[in-house]
N, C-alpha and C positions, 0 to 999 in steps of 0.2 A: 458314648459306645459301651455297655456292656463286657462284661469280665467274658465273657460266652463269643461276643460279636470281636473281643478283640485275641481272643485264642486262635479262633477262624481264621482273622488274616492273617498272625503270625504264621499257622500251618499250611496256608494258600502261598506264603512268602517265602517260606522253608519248600514246596513243590514244585515251584519258579525258579529259586536255585537251580534247585537238582532239574527241571528240566535245559535250563542252562549250563549247567555242567557237562551233558548229557550230549550237547551241541559241539561243546567243543573237545570234548572227548572223541566222538564218529568225528572230527575234522582230522583231529590229530591217528584215528586208528582207520582212517582211510574206508570209513563205516557211508557206504552211500542211502543205505538207508536208515540207518541210524538218523542221519544229513536229518532226511524226507522229514521223520519223526516228531522233531522238535517243533515242526510246522502245521497249522489249519492245515487240510488236505486239499482245502482251493480255494486260492486270489488272498496267498498271500504276502505282502509285499513287501522286496529286498528292495536294499538300495547298499550296495557295497563297490561306491565311488567309481573308480576305474575300469572295475569288473565288470557292473553293469547294475539296472536297474530292471528292476523284476513283478508283476504281478500278480506272482504263482511262484510257488520250490520248483518245479518239476523244470524248469528251463537251468536255474540255478543249478539242482541236485546236476545234471548233464553238465555239466563246467564241471565241477565238483569233479566227478566219476573221472572225467576225461583227463584232468591233470591229477586225480592219485591214484590211478591206478596206469598212467603212462611210464612205458618200462625203457629202455637199451640195455643189448644187452641180456637179457632178462634180469634187469635191476631194478628200484623204481628211481624214478630223479628227482622226485619232489618231496621233500621229507618239513611238516612242517609241527609250531609246538604252539597251541596259546594257552596265555595262563592268566586269564579271567580273573578280576578283583573287583574293589569297593564297587559289589551290588546295595543300587539305592532304589529296591523296589516298594511301590504305594498299590496297595489295593484303591480302587477307584471306585468298582459297585459292585452287585454278585457277579461272578463271574468273568470284571475284566480285570486288568491291572498293568500301570505301565514300570518299565524297569533301564537301569542308566546302565552302564556294565563299562570298566578300564579292561582295556587288554592288552599285553605284552607278548605280540607275534617274533617267534621268529625264521626262516624259511631257511632252507638249504638245493641248493637248484648245481644235483650234481653234472649237469649239461652247460650248462652258463658257469661252471663252479665259482658258485656265487654262491654266502653269505647275506640275510638280509635282517633285520632287524624294526620291529616297529611300534606305535605304541599309537592307540585309540583312543576314541568312546561306542558302545553301543548306544543307539537309542530305542527300545523295542515296545511295543503294543505285546498284548498278551490277552488269554480269551480261554475262556474253560470249553473244548470240544467233546463231546463222546467220554464227560465225565472226567477230560485229563488237562492239563494246564497245557497248552498250545501255543507258540511262538504265531501274532499277525500279522505284525509289521516291525522293520526288523534295519535299524538305521543304520553302518560305523560309517561315522565319518575318521580319519585319519590325522594324525594331528605332529607326526613328524617317521622320519624314516631312512637307515640306512644300508648300503647295500656295500660289501666288499669282498675283496676275490677271496676263496677258501685259500688257505697254505698251504701246496704243494705237500706238502709232508698229510696233514690230513686221513686219518683215517676213518672213512663212513662201515660202519655196522650194523645192517639193517635186522631189526624183530619180524615181530610178526606182527600179519594186520588182521582187516578184518576180513579182507580175499582170502586172507585161507596160506599166502605164500608169504615166505623172504623173501 
């Protein structure tokens, strides 16, 4: 590999990292369009295990929207926190790459009065579409999780989300 090819591969890897970070940020901000934008326009394979397997981003984006925007008494029900780490990305050819990521995930559900913590791994495939890296295949495998009741003394304070409402 020439220096230029190595530099191009490093730039591609950084762009893919930024893509995945935007995806997790969209998940935490309740931003369905940001979620959609992380994937190719048509035909993305998304396998979230118990949440479902999809052959396009739109059905999963609809589920995401229903969960993200579900409210009771005007307040959001579900709060997510995605912490992605340990990226292992390989550029496999012109405009193609694969990546593995570890996810630490936390979710608070105010209706069920629970907090869940889990860890797992993403195995992704990426392609360049319209000049930008996008996810074409996303498979998440959960390694373990724990769900516990929220402490009755816990206070949940909403901030600002992509839907513009706290």
